[in-house]
N, C-alpha and C positions, 0 to 999 in steps of 0.2 A: 358394533357401531361402525359402519363402513359403507363406501360406495361399491356396488356389486355389478358385475357383468353377468347378465342372465344367460341361461342356456339357450341355444339357438332356437329351440322349439317355442320359447317364451317370447321371442322377439315379435314386435308388431310388424304388420305388412310393409309399413313405410320405413322400417329399420330402427325403431326405438328399442334399445337393448340395455340401457343402464338405469339402475335405481339406487336410492339410498335407503337403508334400513337402520333405524335407531331406537334405542330405549332411552327414556328420559323420565324425570319426575315432574308431575304437573304442579300447579300452584298449591295443591293440598298435600303435596309430598307423596302422592301415589305414583307407583311405577306404571309407565305407559309404553306402548310400542307404536312405532309409526313406520309405515311402508309407503314410499313415495310413488308417484306415477312414473312412467318410463320416459327416458330421455335418449336423444340421439348419441350424445358423447359423454365421456366420463367427466369432462370439464363442466358440462351443463348440470350434471347430477351433483357435482361438488359444490357448485354455486348455489343450487337449490337447497342443499343441505345447510350451507352457511346461512342463507336467508331464513330457513326454518328455525334455527337456533337463535338467531338475532330477534326474531319475532317473539320467541319465548322469553328472552332476556328483558324485554320491555316491561314485563309484568312481575319480575322476581327481584329480590334483593341480592346483593353480592354474595351473601352467605349461603344462598341456595345454589350457586353456580357450580358447575363442574369445570375441570380444567379445559375440557374441550370447548365449552361455551365461552370461557374466558379468552382462549387464544383466538377463537373465531371472531370475538368482539374486537380484540386487538387488531386483527387483520382488517376488519371492516373500517376501523377508525383510521388506520394508516394508509389505506389504498389510494386515497386522493391527496395524500400529503408527501409521499416519497416517490422516487423514480420507479419506473416499471421494473428495472433490473433489481432494485431493492425488494420490491414485492415478490419477485421471482425467488429471491434468496429466502424470504420469509416462508414462502410455500414449501421450499425444500426443507427448511429446518422444522417446519410444523410436523413433518413425517415422524420426527423423533419425539414429539410431544404426545403422540397417540398412546404411549405407554402409561400416561397419566389421565387419559380421557375420562374415566368414570369416577375419579376421585373428586370429592367436593373440596373446593378450595379452602373452606374454613376448617376442614379436617386434615389438611395437608401437614404431614409431620416429617421428622428426620428419617424415620423408617421408610416412608414413601420415597423420599429423595434418594436414600442409599440403594433402594431396590431399583429405582430408575437409573441410577448411576451404574450399577452392575450390568444392566441391560445395554446401556450405551457402550460399555467396554467390550461387549460381544461383537460389535460392528468393527470391521476392519477400517479404522479411521486413524489419522494421525492425532497426536495429542493436541495439536493446534486446532484441528477441526472439531474435536470433542469440546474444547473450551469455547469455541464459537457457539456451539449448541447450548452449552451451559450458560453462556452470557445471554443467549436468546431466552432461555427459561427465566432468568432473573429479570429481563426486560418485560416479559409478560407479567411477572409477579408485581413489578413496579407499576405497571399499567393498572393492575387490579387494585392496588392500594390507592392510586390516585383517583380512579374513576368510580370504584365500587366500595371504597373504604374497607377493603379486606386486610386483615391484620396478619402479616407474616413475620412479626417480630420474634416469635419463638423459634422459628426455623431458619430464617434468613442468615443470622450471624454464624450458624453452625454449618452451613453449606460450604463445601470446599471444591475447588476446581480440580481438573484432571492433571496428574503428573505421571511421568514415566522415566525414572532415573536410568533405565537401560536403553532408552531411545536416543540414538545418536542424532545430533542436530545436523541437518544437511548443510554442507558447506556451500557458500555462495559461489556460483560459477561466473567467470567473466573472461573476456579475451583481452590480451594486451594489444597495443596498437599494431604490433608486428603480426599477431595472429589474425586480427581483423583484415589487414591488408592481404594476407594469404587467402583468406576466405573470399573477399570481394574480387580478387583477381581472376577467379574461375567463373564468375557470374557474367554471362554475355548478354543477357536480356536486360535492356535499359530500365524497364519498369521495376523488376526485382532488384536490380543493382541500386537504383535510387531509393527504393523502399528500405533495403537493409542499411544504406548509408544514413537515411533519416532516423532510423531507430538508434544507430550507433552514435552519430554525431550530435543528435538533439536529445537523446535520452527519453524518447517518447514511449508511452505505453502502447501496446499493440493496437488497442481499440482507438486510441487517439490518432495513430498514423493511418489506420484503415478508413477513418471517418473524414479525412482531409479531402476538400475539394479545391478547385483552382481559385475560388474566392478567398481562400485562406492563405494563399501564397502571394506575397508582394515581391515581384522580381525586379522592381525598381529600387525599393528600400532594402531588398535582400533579407526579408523577414518571413517568419511563419507564425500564423495565429492559431493557437490551440484553444478551441472553444467548444468542443464536443467529443463524444466517444461513440464507438460502435460496439454493439453486443449481438451475439448470434443466438438464434433459437430461443426467443423469449416468448413463452406461452404459445408456442406453435408458429410464431412469426419468424421468418427466415433470418431477419436481422432488424434491429432498430437503432436509430440515432438518438442520443440523449445528451444532456449536459455532462460535462466531465465529472470525474470521480469526486472532486471537492472544489470549492470555490477557488482555492489557490491553484488548482490545475489550469484555470484560465490564465494563459500567459502568451506573450509575444516574444519569440526568440530570434536572434540573429542567425544567419545561415553562413556556413563556410563557403569559400570560393568554389571548391570542387563540387559541392552539393548544388550551389546555384547554377553552375554550368550544366549539370546533369538534369536539373529540373527544367531549365530552358529547353534543352534538347527534347525532353519527354513531352513538354507542352506543345512544342512544334510538331512532334509526331502525331499527337492527338488532334491537333487543329486541322490536320489533313482530312479528317472525317467530315462529311457534309453535315452531320447532325451534332457536331461538337458543341458543347456548352460549358461555361465556367462552373456549372453545377455538377459537372462530371467529377467522379472520384479521381484524385490524383493517381492513385494506384488501383487501376481497374476499369476506368472509363465509366460506362453506364452503371456498372455494379462493382462493389468493392472486391478486392482479391479475397478468395475463399480461405478460411483459416487453415483447413487441412492441406490445401495446395501450398500455402506459405510454409507450413511445417515440413512437408516433403521436400520442397525446394531447398530449404535450409539444411536438412539432413544430408541430402545428396551433395550439396556444395562442401559440407564439412569433410565428407569422404574424399572428394576430389582434391580438396586443398590440403588434406592431411592435418587438420586441426581438430581439437576435441569437440565433442557435441555439447552444445549448451542450449537452453530453452530460448524461445523468442524473447521472453521477458528479461533474460540475462543480457540482452543487448543494452538494456537500460542500466543494469548494474555495471556493464563494461564502460558505458559513458561516464558513470559516476567515478569509477576507478581511474579512468583517463584524466578526468578533471582534478581529482584529489591528489593523485600522484605527480601531477605537474604543477602543484602549488596553488590551485584555485581556492579562493576564500570560501569557507564552509557556508556562509550566508548566501553567497551567490550560487553555490551548488544547489542548495535547498530551493532557491527561487527558480533556477534553471530546470530542475526536475519537477517542479510544481508541488513540493511538499508544503503542507500547511504550517508546520513548525520545524525549526532547526533540530529539535530533539529527535524528530522522525529520521532525519538524515544521519544524525550522529549515532542513533541506535541501530540503524540499518547497516551503516558502513563503518562502524567503530573500529573493526579489525583493520581497515584500510588506513587508519590514522596512526598505526603503530610507528611507522617510519617518521611521521610528523612529530610524534612524542619524542622519539630519539633525537630528532633535529632540535627540539626545544631544549632537551638536556644538553645538547651540544652547544647551544647558544649560551646557556648558563655557565657551562664549563669554560667556554671562551672568555666570558666576562670575568670569571674568577681567575683564569690564567693571566688575563690582562691586568687585573688588579694586583696580582702577586708580582708581576713585572714592574708595575708602578711603585710598589712598596720597596722592591729591591733597588730601583733607581734612587728612591728617596733616601734609603739607607746609605748608599754609596755617596750621594751628595752630602749627607750629614757627616760621614767620615772625612770627606775632603774638606768640608767647612771647619771641622774640629781641628784638623791638621793645620790649616791656614791660620785659624784663631790662635792656636798654640804658638805658631811661629811669630805672629805679631806680638804676642805678650812677651815672649822671650826677648825680642829685639828692643822693645820699649824699656824693659828692665835694664838691659845691657847698656843702652844709650844713657839712661839716667845715671847709672853708676859711674860711667866714664866722664860724664859731662858735669857732674854736680860741683866739682871744684871750680868750675867757671863762674859760679854764682858768688856774689859777695854777700856773705851771710850777715854781715854787720849792718847792711842797709835796712 
């Protein structure tokens, strides 16, 4: 069951060379084979295959569906409800569902799942990526339960995610303020200099920075408006502009003085072009800076500056580190980075809060030390008061004994 590229001698004169060939069960449960007409591109053949199975699904109950029919139905349901980048992710993860293609959903059992799991382990993927695929499988199963009444109760609780106790967790890379200054000091091109400064000082995601146009920069209020993101190579399109990663990613941030100065200079340079427009990309003019060019520029600058290599996304981590280690409130850090929940910030940067935890202990220790000093002072005062009271008692008794004869007791 697959989309197939025909041998060249089977191509049509106008270049149609792709088909899809599938086996399926008809409404009476009989096995059938279907060979499609020819298409120009693989994408056209895949789309035709999807529509073919969707047409079959209209007339069958959920219990008769195969996994392939189920995940194609899920894809069709989602494609007008989520961003194109998300659809692209679905298409990528659907590749790993093909191992289950011919299994009927109502017959899916733990043995099928374990066999699928073993096949996924053969791919050279990180544990994190494997669990994304595992989560996608569960999402498809949930869709089947909701829309087709498929009962996965016997298998669902027994499914386990992927673990690898021997896999070392990658340490988060980031630059200190001093390291960033070394890095930026070797960058002589104003566009790249300002781009790297924006990543570091504002904590932007790479796609957020590349998507910026001059309408998003207010050089009077000294703010930057994050309201979109840029993604490369989505379904054959060179790049697309879409809404940010999450609703919380929409944010307006203040700009540092140095960054404002560089943005003003950069805008003045671009305005010298006769076809200048505020719709131009801040970093790249008519077209955004290319991803691979940015990466090569960064790598070269690291060598020149003598600082460790970090990923472009690690500029964002570096910004978080800069803020946290200089006492910024965690709630504000979360808002600054565009996180939807403070938990996300805490979980991502928990190791950076170790010094803050030590500071908290220091605060408690200081309070305890202060309390002990207060207790010592009170004890000294009590001792002094006791001595004074003893002296007063002694004097009164002494005076009474010496003066009692002055009283006339007969009165």
